C-alpha positions in Angstrom: -164.9 -149.2 -68.2 -168.3 -148.0 -67.2 -168.1 -149.7 -64.2 -164.8 -149.7 -62.2 -162.7 -152.5 -61.4 -163.4 -152.5 -57.7 -167.2 -152.2 -58.1 -166.9 -155.4 -60.4 -164.8 -157.2 -57.8 -167.3 -156.5 -55.1 -170.4 -157.4 -57.2 -168.5 -160.8 -58.1 -167.5 -161.3 -54.4 -170.9 -160.9 -53.4 -172.1 -163.7 -55.5 -169.3 -166.1 -54.6 -170.2 -165.6 -51.1 -173.8 -166.2 -51.8 -173.2 -169.7 -53.2 -174.6 -172.4 -51.0 -171.4 -174.6 -50.4 -173.2 -177.4 -48.4 -175.8 -177.6 -51.2 -176.1 -181.4 -52.9 -174.3 -181.7 -56.0 -176.4 -181.8 -59.2 -175.2 -184.4 -61.9 -176.5 -184.3 -65.4 -175.4 -186.6 -68.2 -173.7 -184.5 -70.8 -175.7 -186.3 -73.7 -178.8 -185.3 -72.1 -177.8 -181.7 -71.3 -176.9 -181.4 -75.1 -180.4 -182.6 -76.2 -182.1 -179.9 -74.2 -179.8 -176.9 -74.9 -178.4 -177.7 -78.3 -178.8 -175.1 -81.1 -180.1 -177.7 -83.3 -183.8 -177.5 -83.9 -185.0 -181.0 -83.2 -182.8 -182.2 -80.6 -181.3 -185.7 -80.6 -177.6 -186.9 -79.9 -174.7 -185.0 -81.8 -173.9 -188.6 -83.2 -177.1 -188.4 -85.4 -175.3 -185.8 -87.7 -172.1 -187.3 -89.6 -171.4 -183.7 -90.7 -172.3 -180.3 -89.8 -171.9 -180.1 -85.9 -169.1 -180.0 -83.4 -169.7 -179.7 -79.6 -167.3 -178.1 -77.1 -168.2 -179.1 -73.4 -166.8 -180.4 -70.1 -163.3 -180.7 -69.3 -162.3 -180.3 -73.1 -163.9 -176.7 -72.8 -162.3 -175.9 -69.8 -158.8 -176.8 -71.1 -159.4 -174.7 -74.2 -161.0 -171.9 -72.6 -159.4 -168.4 -73.5 -160.2 -164.8 -73.1 -161.8 -164.9 -76.7 -164.2 -167.2 -78.7 -161.6 -167.5 -81.6 -158.7 -168.7 -79.2 -161.3 -170.9 -77.4 -162.1 -172.6 -80.7 -158.8 -172.6 -82.4 -158.0 -176.4 -81.9 -161.3 -177.8 -83.3 -161.7 -178.9 -86.7 -161.6 -176.7 -89.6 -161.4 -173.7 -87.1 -158.5 -171.1 -86.8 -158.3 -167.6 -85.4 -158.0 -164.0 -86.5 -155.6 -163.5 -83.4 -155.5 -159.5 -82.9 -153.9 -159.7 -79.5 -155.3 -161.1 -76.3 -158.3 -158.9 -76.6 -159.7 -159.5 -79.9 -159.7 -162.8 -81.8 -162.6 -164.1 -83.9 -163.2 -167.7 -85.2 -162.3 -168.5 -88.9 -164.0 -171.4 -90.2 -162.4 -173.3 -93.3 -160.8 -169.9 -94.3 -164.2 -167.8 -93.9 -164.2 -164.9 -91.5 -166.0 -161.7 -90.7 -169.8 -161.9 -91.7 -169.3 -165.3 -93.3 -169.1 -166.7 -89.6 -172.2 -165.9 -87.4 -171.3 -165.9 -83.7 -174.3 -166.3 -81.5 -175.5 -166.3 -77.7 -178.1 -168.8 -77.0 -179.2 -168.8 -80.6 -179.3 -164.9 -81.1 -176.5 -162.7 -82.7 -173.9 -161.1 -80.4 -175.4 -157.5 -81.7 -171.7 -155.7 -81.6 -169.4 -154.4 -84.0 -167.0 -157.4 -84.2 -167.7 -158.4 -88.1 -166.8 -154.8 -89.2 -162.9 -155.1 -88.3 -160.6 -157.7 -86.9 -159.5 -155.4 -83.9 -163.3 -155.4 -82.7 -164.1 -158.4 -79.9 -167.1 -160.3 -80.0 -169.5 -159.3 -77.3 -169.3 -162.7 -75.7 -167.8 -164.3 -72.7 -166.3 -168.0 -73.1 -165.7 -168.4 -69.5 -169.6 -168.3 -69.1 -170.3 -171.0 -71.6 -171.7 -174.4 -70.7 -171.6 -175.5 -74.3 -170.1 -173.9 -77.4 -171.5 -175.6 -80.9 -169.7 -175.2 -84.2 -172.7 -175.6 -86.8 -172.3 -176.3 -90.5 -174.6 -177.7 -93.3 -178.6 -177.6 -93.1 -178.8 -176.6 -89.4 -177.1 -173.1 -90.0 -179.7 -171.8 -92.4 -182.1 -171.5 -89.3 -179.5 -168.4 -88.1 -179.2 -167.0 -91.5 -177.9 -167.0 -95.1 -174.8 -164.9 -94.4 -172.7 -167.5 -92.3 -171.6 -169.5 -95.4 -168.9 -170.5 -93.2 -170.5 -171.7 -90.4 -172.2 -170.6 -87.0 -170.6 -170.6 -83.5 -173.3 -171.0 -80.6 -172.6 -170.3 -77.3 -174.9 -171.6 -74.9 -174.8 -170.2 -71.4 -178.0 -171.1 -69.7 -178.8 -167.6 -68.5 -182.7 -168.2 -69.2 -183.4 -171.4 -67.0 -185.7 -173.9 -68.8 -186.4 -176.3 -65.9 -186.9 -176.2 -62.4 -183.6 -177.5 -60.3 -184.3 -180.1 -57.7 -182.1 -178.2 -55.4 -179.8 -175.0 -55.8 -177.3 -175.2 -58.6 -174.1 -173.3 -57.9 -170.6 -173.2 -59.6 -167.5 -171.1 -59.1 -164.1 -170.9 -60.6 -160.6 -168.9 -60.1 -157.8 -168.9 -62.3 -154.2 -167.4 -62.9 -151.9 -167.5 -65.8 -148.2 -166.7 -65.5 -147.5 -165.4 -69.1 -149.7 -162.0 -68.4 -150.0 -161.9 -64.7 -153.7 -162.8 -65.5 -156.4 -163.2 -62.6 -159.9 -164.4 -63.4 -162.9 -165.4 -61.4 -166.5 -166.7 -62.4 -169.5 -167.9 -60.6 -173.3 -168.9 -61.1 -175.9 -169.8 -59.2 -179.7 -171.3 -60.4 -182.2 -170.8 -57.4 -185.7 -172.4 -57.5 -187.7 -169.4 -55.9 -190.8 -171.2 -55.7 -194.2 -170.5 -57.3 -192.6 -171.8 -60.8 -189.8 -169.0 -60.7 -186.2 -169.8 -61.4 -183.6 -167.4 -60.9 -180.0 -167.4 -62.7 -177.1 -165.2 -61.7 -173.7 -165.3 -63.2 -170.6 -163.1 -63.1 -166.8 -162.9 -64.5 -164.0 -160.9 -63.9 -160.6 -161.2 -65.6 -157.6 -159.1 -65.8 -154.3 -159.7 -67.6 -151.2 -157.4 -68.1 -149.0 -157.3 -71.2 -147.9 -160.8 -72.2 -144.3 -162.1 -72.5 -143.2 -163.3 -75.9 -139.9 -165.5 -76.8 -137.9 -163.1 -78.5 -138.7 -159.9 -80.8 -142.2 -158.9 -81.6 -141.4 -158.2 -85.0 -140.7 -161.3 -87.2 -137.5 -161.9 -88.9 -139.0 -162.0 -92.3 -140.8 -158.5 -91.6 -137.6 -157.2 -90.3 -135.6 -158.4 -93.4 -138.2 -156.9 -95.6 -138.3 -153.6 -94.1 -134.4 -153.6 -94.2 -134.2 -154.5 -97.9 -136.8 -151.4 -98.4 -134.7 -148.9 -96.5 -131.5 -150.0 -98.2 -133.2 -149.3 -101.7 -134.6 -146.3 -100.5 -131.3 -144.8 -99.1 -129.7 -145.4 -102.5 -131.6 -142.1 -103.4 -130.1 -140.2 -100.6 -126.7 -138.4 -100.4 -123.4 -140.2 -99.1 -123.4 -138.5 -95.7 -127.1 -139.3 -95.1 -126.4 -143.1 -96.0 -123.6 -143.2 -93.6 -125.5 -142.1 -90.9 -128.9 -143.9 -91.8 -126.7 -147.4 -92.3 -125.5 -146.8 -88.4 -129.2 -146.2 -87.3 -130.3 -149.5 -88.9 -127.3 -151.3 -87.4 -128.6 -150.8 -84.2 -132.3 -151.0 -84.9 -132.8 -154.5 -84.0 -131.6 -153.9 -80.6 -134.0 -151.4 -79.8 -137.0 -153.3 -81.1 -139.7 -154.7 -78.7 -138.6 -157.9 -77.5 -139.8 -160.2 -74.4 -143.4 -158.5 -73.5 -145.7 -157.4 -76.2 -146.5 -153.8 -75.3 -150.4 -152.7 -75.2 -151.6 -156.5 -75.1 -153.5 -156.2 -71.8 -157.0 -157.1 -71.2 -159.6 -156.1 -68.5 -163.1 -157.6 -68.7 -166.3 -157.8 -66.3 -169.7 -158.9 -66.8 -173.0 -159.7 -64.8 -176.1 -161.5 -65.7 -179.4 -161.9 -64.3 -182.1 -164.2 -65.6 -185.7 -165.1 -64.5 -188.1 -167.7 -65.7 -191.5 -168.9 -65.1 -191.8 -172.6 -65.9 -195.0 -175.0 -66.0 -195.8 -178.3 -67.5 -196.7 -176.4 -70.7 -193.3 -174.7 -71.1 -191.5 -171.7 -69.9 -190.9 -167.9 -70.5 -187.7 -166.1 -69.3 -185.9 -163.0 -69.6 -182.3 -162.2 -68.8 -180.2 -159.0 -68.4 -176.4 -159.0 -69.4 -174.1 -156.3 -68.8 -170.4 -156.3 -70.4 -167.6 -154.1 -69.8 -164.3 -154.6 -71.5 -161.1 -152.9 -72.3 -158.2 -154.2 -74.2 -155.0 -153.0 -75.8 -154.4 -153.1 -79.4 -150.9 -154.0 -79.9 -148.3 -153.6 -82.8 -149.3 -149.7 -83.1 -149.9 -148.5 -86.7 -146.7 -149.7 -87.8 -147.5 -153.1 -89.4 -148.0 -151.8 -92.8 -145.1 -151.4 -95.4 -145.4 -147.8 -96.2 -143.3 -146.3 -99.2 -143.3 -142.6 -98.3 -142.0 -140.2 -101.1 -138.4 -139.4 -100.6 -139.0 -135.8 -99.8 -141.4 -136.6 -96.7 -138.9 -139.1 -95.4 -135.9 -136.7 -95.5 -138.2 -134.2 -93.7 -139.9 -136.3 -91.1 -137.4 -139.4 -90.5 -136.0 -138.0 -87.4 -139.1 -136.8 -86.1 -140.8 -140.2 -86.7 -138.1 -141.7 -84.7 -138.4 -139.5 -81.7 -141.8 -138.9 -81.4 -143.7 -142.0 -79.7 -146.9 -143.0 -81.2 -150.0 -143.0 -78.8 -151.0 -146.5 -77.7 -154.4 -147.5 -79.1 -157.0 -149.2 -76.9 -160.5 -150.2 -76.9 -163.3 -149.7 -74.3 -166.3 -151.8 -74.8 -169.8 -151.7 -73.4 -172.9 -153.8 -74.0 -176.3 -154.1 -72.3 -178.2 -156.9 -73.6 -181.7 -158.0 -73.0 -182.8 -161.6 -74.2 -186.3 -163.4 -74.0 -186.8 -167.2 -74.6 -190.4 -168.6 -74.5 -191.4 -172.5 -75.3 -195.0 -173.4 -75.3 -196.1 -177.3 -75.9 -199.0 -177.3 -78.3 -199.7 -181.1 -79.2 -201.2 -182.3 -82.4 -199.4 -181.6 -85.8 -196.9 -179.2 -84.2 -195.2 -180.0 -80.9 -194.5 -176.6 -79.7 -193.8 -173.2 -80.5 -190.6 -171.2 -79.4 -189.4 -167.6 -79.5 -185.9 -166.5 -79.2 -185.2 -162.5 -79.1 -182.5 -160.4 -78.1 -182.0 -156.6 -77.9 -178.6 -154.9 -77.3 -177.1 -151.4 -76.9 -173.6 -151.6 -77.8 -170.8 -149.1 -78.0 -167.0 -149.1 -78.0 -164.8 -146.2 -77.9 -161.1 -146.5 -79.5 -158.9 -144.4 -77.4 -155.4 -142.9 -78.5 -153.7 -142.6 -75.3 -156.4 -140.7 -73.1 -158.0 -139.1 -76.2 -161.2 -140.2 -77.6 -160.5 -141.5 -81.4 -163.6 -143.2 -82.8 -167.1 -144.4 -81.2 -168.5 -147.3 -82.8 -172.4 -148.0 -81.6 -174.8 -150.6 -82.5 -178.4 -150.7 -81.4 -179.8 -153.9 -82.4 -182.8 -156.4 -82.2 -183.1 -160.0 -83.2 -186.0 -162.5 -83.1 -186.9 -165.9 -84.3 -190.3 -167.8 -83.8 -190.6 -171.3 -84.9 -193.2 -173.9 -85.0 -191.7 -177.4 -84.3 -193.5 -180.4 -85.7 -194.3 -183.5 -83.9 -192.2 -186.5 -84.9 -194.4 -189.0 -87.2 -193.1 -191.9 -88.7 -189.5 -190.9 -88.7 -190.0 -187.3 -90.0 -189.6 -184.2 -87.9 -189.0 -180.5 -88.7 -189.5 -176.9 -88.0 -190.4 -173.7 -89.8 -190.0 -170.1 -88.7 -189.7 -166.4 -89.3 -186.5 -164.7 -88.4 -186.0 -160.7 -88.2 -182.9 -158.8 -87.5 -182.5 -154.9 -87.0 -179.2 -152.9 -86.6 -178.6 -149.3 -86.4 -174.8 -148.8 -86.8 -172.8 -145.9 -86.5 -169.3 -144.7 -86.3 -168.0 -141.1 -85.4 -164.5 -139.7 -85.2 -161.3 -139.7 -86.7 -161.5 -143.4 -88.0 -165.0 -143.3 -89.2 -164.6 -145.3 -92.3 -168.2 -146.5 -92.4 -171.2 -144.2 -92.4 -174.0 -144.5 -90.4 -176.4 -147.2 -91.7 -179.8 -149.0 -90.8 -180.0 -152.6 -91.7 -183.3 -154.6 -91.7 -183.6 -158.3 -92.5 -186.6 -160.4 -92.5 -186.6 -164.3 -93.4 -188.9 -167.4 -93.4 -187.0 -170.7 -93.2 -187.8 -174.6 -92.8 -185.8 -177.5 -91.6 -186.8 -181.0 -92.4 -185.5 -184.5 -91.3 -186.4 -188.1 -92.6 -184.9 -191.2 -90.9 -185.3 -194.6 -92.6 -183.2 -197.6 -91.2 -179.9 -196.9 -92.5 -180.5 -193.7 -94.1 -180.8 -190.1 -92.8 -181.7 -186.9 -94.6 -182.0 -183.3 -93.9 -183.0 -180.5 -96.0 -183.4 -176.6 -95.2 -184.6 -173.4 -97.2 -184.4 -170.1 -96.3 -185.7 -166.9 -98.0 -184.7 -163.3 -96.7 -185.0 -160.0 -97.6 -182.3 -157.4 -96.6 -182.5 -153.7 -96.7 -179.5 -151.3 -95.9 -180.0 -147.6 -95.9 -177.5 -144.9 -95.4 -179.1 -141.6 -95.3 -175.7 -139.8 -94.8 -174.9 -141.1 -98.5 -178.6 -141.1 -99.7 -178.2 -144.6 -100.6 -180.6 -147.5 -100.1 -180.0 -151.1 -101.1 -182.3 -154.1 -101.2 -181.5 -157.8 -101.7 -183.8 -160.8 -102.2 -182.1 -163.8 -101.0 -182.8 -167.8 -101.4 -180.7 -170.4 -99.7 -181.0 -174.2 -99.7 -179.1 -176.9 -98.0 -179.4 -180.8 -98.0 -177.3 -183.6 -96.4 -177.8 -187.2 -95.9 -175.9 -189.9 -94.4 -175.9 -193.8 -94.9 -175.1 -196.4 -92.2 -173.5 -199.4 -93.7 -173.3 -200.8 -90.6 -172.9 -200.2 -86.7 -169.3 -198.9 -87.5 -169.4 -197.2 -91.0 -171.0 -194.3 -92.1 -170.7 -192.1 -95.4 -172.3 -188.6 -95.6 -172.9 -186.3 -98.3 -173.8 -182.4 -97.6 -174.6 -179.7 -100.6 -175.8 -176.4 -100.2 -176.5 -173.0 -102.2 -176.4 -170.1 -100.3 -176.8 -166.4 -101.1 -175.4 -163.6 -98.9 -175.8 -159.6 -99.5 -172.9 -157.2 -99.1 -172.6 -155.5 -95.5 -172.7 -151.9 -95.1 -168.7 -152.0 -94.7 -168.3 -153.8 -98.1 -170.4 -151.2 -99.6 -169.9 -147.9 -98.1 -166.4 -147.8 -96.4 -164.3 -144.9 -97.3 -161.7 -143.8 -94.9 -158.6 -144.8 -93.0 -158.7 -147.9 -90.9 -155.8 -147.9 -88.6 -156.3 -151.1 -86.9 -155.3 -153.0 -90.3 -153.1 -150.2 -91.4 -155.1 -149.5 -94.7 -157.5 -146.9 -96.3 -160.6 -148.8 -97.1 -162.8 -147.8 -100.2 -166.2 -149.7 -100.5 -168.1 -150.4 -103.8 -171.7 -149.4 -103.9 -172.3 -151.6 -106.9 -171.5 -154.9 -105.3 -174.0 -157.7 -106.2 -175.2 -160.6 -103.8 -172.6 -163.3 -103.2 -173.5 -166.7 -104.3 -171.9 -170.1 -102.5 -172.2 -173.5 -104.0 -170.7 -176.1 -101.9 -170.4 -180.1 -101.3 -168.9 -181.8 -98.4 -168.2 -185.7 -98.4 -167.6 -187.2 -94.9 -166.6 -190.8 -93.7 -166.9 -192.1 -90.2 -165.7 -195.1 -88.5 -166.5 -195.8 -84.8 -165.9 -199.0 -82.7 -165.3 -199.6 -79.0 -161.5 -198.8 -79.2 -161.3 -196.7 -82.7 -162.5 -193.3 -84.1 -161.8 -191.9 -87.4 -163.6 -188.9 -89.2 -162.7 -187.7 -92.8 -164.3 -184.5 -94.4 -163.2 -183.4 -97.8 -165.2 -180.2 -99.0 -165.1 -177.6 -101.8 -167.1 -174.2 -102.1 -167.3 -172.4 -105.2 -168.2 -168.7 -105.2 -169.5 -166.5 -107.6 -169.0 -162.7 -106.8 -167.0 -163.3 -103.8 -166.6 -160.0 -102.1 -162.9 -159.4 -100.8 -160.5 -156.4 -100.3 -157.8 -155.9 -103.0 -154.6 -153.4 -102.7 -154.2 -150.9 -105.2 -150.5 -151.1 -105.7 -150.0 -147.8 -107.4 -151.9 -145.7 -104.9 -151.8 -144.5 -101.2 -153.8 -142.0 -99.1 -152.3 -140.3 -96.2 -149.3 -143.1 -96.2 -151.9 -145.9 -96.3 -152.3 -148.7 -98.5 -155.6 -148.4 -100.6 -157.8 -151.5 -100.5 -160.8 -151.4 -102.7 -163.7 -153.8 -102.4 -163.9 -156.0 -105.2 -165.9 -159.3 -106.5 -164.5 -162.1 -108.2 -165.1 -165.9 -108.6 -163.4 -167.9 -105.9 -163.0 -171.6 -104.9 -162.5 -172.7 -101.0 -161.4 -176.5 -100.9 -159.8 -178.6 -98.2 -160.6 -181.0 -95.5 -159.9 -182.6 -92.2 -159.1 -186.2 -90.7 -159.4 -186.7 -87.3 -158.9 -189.8 -85.4 -158.7 -191.5 -81.8 -157.7 -194.9 -80.4 -158.1 -196.2 -76.7 -156.1 -198.7 -75.3 -156.9 -201.5 -73.0 -156.3 -200.4 -69.4 -153.1 -200.9 -67.9 -152.8 -201.2 -64.3 -156.2 -199.2 -63.9 -154.5 -196.6 -66.1 -156.7 -195.6 -69.2 -154.8 -194.3 -72.2 -155.9 -192.9 -75.5 -154.4 -191.0 -78.4 -155.7 -188.7 -81.0 -154.8 -186.7 -84.0 -156.4 -184.1 -86.2 -154.9 -182.9 -89.6 -156.7 -180.0 -91.5 -156.0 -178.2 -94.8 -157.7 -175.3 -96.8 -156.7 -173.5 -99.9 -158.5 -170.4 -101.2 -157.9 -168.7 -104.6 -159.8 -166.0 -106.9 -159.3 -165.6 -110.4 -156.5 -163.1 -109.7 -154.4 -165.5 -107.4 -154.3 -166.6 -103.5 -156.5 -164.8 -101.0 -154.9 -163.5 -98.0 -154.6 -164.7 -94.3 -155.4 -168.4 -95.1 -154.3 -170.9 -92.3 -151.7 -173.4 -93.6 -151.7 -177.2 -93.1 -151.9 -177.9 -89.1 -151.6 -181.1 -87.4 -152.5 -181.7 -83.8 -151.4 -184.9 -82.0 -152.4 -185.6 -78.2 -152.1 -188.4 -75.7 -154.5 -188.8 -72.5 -154.2 -190.8 -69.5 -156.6 -191.3 -66.5 -155.8 -193.0 -63.1 -158.2 -192.9 -60.4 -158.9 -189.2 -59.8 -156.2 -187.9 -62.0 -156.2 -186.9 -65.9 -153.4 -185.9 -68.0 -153.3 -184.7 -71.5 -150.1 -183.8 -73.5 -150.3 -182.5 -77.3 -148.2 -181.1 -80.1 -149.7 -178.5 -82.1 -147.8 -177.9 -85.4 -148.6 -175.2 -88.1 -146.6 -175.6 -91.3 -144.9 -172.8 -93.4 -147.5 -170.8 -95.1 -145.9 -170.0 -99.0 -149.2 -170.0 -100.7 -149.5 -166.2 -100.5 -151.6 -163.5 -101.8 -149.7 -160.6 -104.0 -148.9 -158.3 -100.8 -148.5 -160.7 -97.8 -145.2 -162.2 -96.2 -144.5 -165.9 -95.8 -145.1 -167.3 -92.2 -142.7 -169.6 -90.8 -143.8 -173.1 -89.1 -144.1 -173.8 -85.7 -144.7 -176.5 -83.3 -145.9 -176.0 -79.8 -146.3 -178.6 -76.7 -149.1 -178.1 -74.4 -149.8 -180.3 -71.3 -152.9 -180.5 -69.0 -153.4 -182.0 -65.4 -156.8 -182.1 -63.8 -157.0 -183.5 -60.3 -160.4 -184.2 -58.6 -160.1 -184.8 -54.7 -161.7 -188.3 -53.9 -163.0 -186.5 -50.7 -165.1 -184.2 -52.6 -165.5 -184.7 -56.3 -167.5 -181.5 -57.1 -164.2 -179.7 -57.0 -161.3 -179.7 -59.8 -157.8 -178.6 -59.7 -156.4 -178.0 -63.0 -152.8 -177.0 -64.2 -151.9 -176.4 -67.9 -148.6 -175.4 -69.6 -149.1 -173.9 -72.9 -146.3 -173.4 -75.3 -144.1 -175.5 -73.0 -140.9 -175.0 -74.6 -141.5 -171.3 -75.3 -141.7 -171.3 -79.1 -142.0 -168.3 -81.1 -145.4 -168.8 -83.1 -147.3 -166.5 -85.6 -150.7 -167.3 -87.0 -150.7 -166.5 -90.7 -154.4 -165.8 -90.5 -154.0 -162.7 -88.4 -153.5 -159.1 -89.8 -150.9 -158.7 -87.2 -149.0 -161.7 -87.6 -145.6 -160.0 -88.4 -145.7 -157.7 -85.3 -147.7 -159.6 -82.7 -146.5 -163.1 -82.1 -148.4 -165.8 -79.8 -147.9 -165.6 -76.2 -144.8 -167.5 -74.8 -144.9 -170.3 -72.3 -147.8 -170.0 -70.0 -148.6 -171.9 -66.8 -152.2 -171.8 -65.7 -153.8 -172.9 -62.5 -157.6 -172.8 -61.9 -159.8 -174.3 -59.3 -163.6 -175.0 -60.4 -166.3 -176.0 -57.7 -170.0 -177.2 -58.5 -172.3 -177.4 -55.8 
């Protein structure tokens, strides 16, 4: 890491000690806070939108908080995770991942290499988040047309937009049992006078290899390997067969179990922000430094390699005796953000600017040796004019630019150096009547991807449109409909990849002839809400033309790796979510509620099922609150996945029980003590949406304890 653990601990300790513990508490209504900081252009309560936005904040966010944004959000409707170990896990929305899901920090992209590979972590710290939004529908066109799956926006308040009445500060420390994890986070917002407001925050987290309930390798994968080896052994002489069978008889005993090797994480970040705030608006800047190191579990053994008999005979003993170097990633990012808002009056209420620059680099280490260095220097900016609301109509129009210089140097440099430029214009409009609310958005962008090394230049003109409406039958019943047509250009990885990608155990070959990808989708939503009941039901279908995906070439291998070509085909994604809750009448001053969530997605191309699509899942929970104590327990069930692509194995079902207890002392309600038990019964669980699901199970039983204080 670019700054040592001791240095980061000292810096964070200094920030913790600087907190004014005697300061008066600052209470803010959560709904008001969402109006101010939400990524939605025009403000308003999230209840205004029946489809298209999910908010995670407060105690719910604290309970879900994990090292990665994917694991933090995986219990939200329509969201799953690409789980690549404890250090790298990206969100998947309704089966869509990679570049089809944009991850933002305060409305600007993360500017990293996360979308290039599932082992690359997002440069975002959930521990810093005040609010996390999941956006779908017309609002997502504000951020780009590539995010056909949706947009994740992490809001951390690093650039102050209001002058606090007094010093605002918070601190959090936590511990976890499954990985001997320790973490700390702190933030402070201080009025410096003369209209200047200072923000400082820092995070630190360290965890060791996590415990697992059994073997790292799944039983299904183990049996498939045994079947392969038995078939393979038939081609050997009888003496070799006898010795080889003996070896395989002892193989399960020598496999990794109880603890997942190389699943450690180390992360530290520091952020400083300064704003000048007046009656007419504000302008602010922030600087953020992120350093992270994490292991890539599973080694390079999660593929199914069918080496030639001759090579197998010569190398078998050598392969078993020689230990493969463990792979880890050392990630660094320096990021600068600028945010400005100016009130105008007249037809346009205000003009606002969001901009971010980042210098990102991560090094893939094989033991202590440098393998491949990925770098991305990028700039993103968005300038918007927001209309003054008149007769129920409001809207915003903006210009959006993105620039990225991406390179990969080293043994696993499967993508050449590329420069990507994007410029776009967009508009978002809303119209409200008595019982009807209508939204619409349009976006045109031009993308240019240049690879000087390959003497290649691609340019794409993309037009996207989205519209939605919801009708209020009465105060309790609403029906919503959203439709969209988006276009996405291929990425540099999809166009120009050509080389070994050891993280996924594949040899990736791009396709420079790929055309733009077109998605046409419809979503129908119903919501019922009363004093005690809440029910939402969503059904969606998205039809793709020239959907871009990787397909294994079954009769070809290079350097022992399966070859995957980038192809395009028509594809259909369909599914839905049902979510409900019921609050009982108080019993002896105890408030009790129950809730449930069911979600399902199916994805197919003309050739068959797409891989790594999460199966049907169900989450049911119960909450109880008595005085200053809150308790929640829940059951997370994932069905067996048998709807498979031609080259993947089934994933067994699992059911995990989680429990959360929060205590707020009566003498000081600014302090919260939290105790959580995750996977309480130590159930083996594997996420079908993970490349590594057959060699990297989810963590076993985990007790977490944290103390959070606001001042």
